[in-house]
C-alpha positions in Angstrom: 20.0 9.7 -11.1 20.9 7.6 -7.9 19.6 4.0 -7.2 19.5 2.7 -3.3 18.6 -0.6 -2.0 17.4 0.1 1.6 16.4 -2.6 4.1 14.9 -1.3 7.5 15.0 -3.7 10.3 12.9 -3.0 13.5 14.0 -5.0 16.1 12.3 -6.7 19.4 8.4 -6.4 17.1 6.1 -8.5 19.2 6.3 -11.0 16.3 8.4 -12.6 13.8 6.3 -10.7 10.8 7.3 -7.2 10.3 4.8 -6.7 7.3 2.8 -3.9 9.0 6.2 -1.8 9.4 7.0 -2.5 5.7 3.4 -1.1 4.7 3.7 1.7 6.8 6.9 2.6 5.1 5.4 2.0 1.3 3.0 4.5 2.0 5.8 7.1 3.3 7.5 6.2 0.0 4.1 6.9 -2.0 4.0 10.2 -0.8 7.5 10.6 -1.8 6.5 9.3 -5.5 3.5 11.3 -5.8 5.3 14.4 -5.1 7.5 13.5 -8.1 10.5 13.1 -6.0 11.1 9.6 -6.5 10.2 6.2 -8.0 10.5 3.2 -5.9 9.9 -0.9 -6.0 9.5 -3.0 -3.2 10.9 -6.4 -3.4 10.5 -9.6 -1.1 13.6 -8.6 0.8 14.2 -4.9 0.3 13.1 -1.8 -1.5 15.0 0.1 -4.1 14.5 3.6 -4.7 15.9 6.0 -7.2 15.8 10.0 -6.9 18.5 12.6 -6.4 21.2 11.4 -3.8 20.2 14.6 -1.5 16.3 13.4 -1.6 16.7 9.8 -1.1 19.0 10.4 2.1 15.7 12.3 3.6 13.7 9.6 2.2 15.8 6.8 4.0 15.7 8.8 7.5 11.8 9.0 6.8 11.4 5.2 6.6 13.9 4.8 9.0 11.9 6.4 11.7 8.5 4.5 10.6 9.1 1.6 13.1 10.0 4.5 16.2 7.0 5.8 15.3 5.2 2.6 15.9 6.7 1.9 19.5 9.9 0.0 18.3 12.7 0.9 20.3 15.8 -0.3 18.0 16.0 -0.1 14.0 18.9 -1.2 12.0 18.8 0.3 8.3 20.9 -1.5 5.4 21.8 0.9 2.7 23.6 0.2 -0.7 24.1 3.2 -3.1 24.3 3.2 -6.9 25.6 6.5 -7.8 26.3 6.1 -11.6 27.7 9.6 -12.8 28.8 8.7 -16.4 25.3 8.2 -17.6 21.7 8.6 -16.2 20.1 5.7 -15.8 17.0 4.3 -14.1 15.9 1.1 -12.5 14.4 0.1 -15.9 17.3 0.7 -18.0 19.3 -1.6 -15.7 17.2 -4.4 -16.0 16.5 -3.9 -20.1 20.4 -4.1 -20.0 20.5 -7.1 -18.5 17.3 -8.7 -20.3 19.2 -7.6 -23.5 22.2 -9.3 -23.0 20.4 -12.6 -22.0 18.9 -12.9 -25.7 
């Protein structure tokens, strides 16, 4: 299971707010989640997505395209990939590991 941290930044929006674009991207992610391909978590600064790496690249491309479909002419997407292959870990496992060490 691979985990990616993705931030899609529409450039040249009419207002400083980008929440309408984020909401549309979350709808795309919900579709992939309903199909059982990914899980994801929206945070105030990015979205964390877990799944198989080839699917994640497909998902990233799909959400990268969202601002273009809304008329934006330039989009910057930042991606960070955590691909650990010695053991299968999910987002919740990583959080639980840190919380356990805090006790």
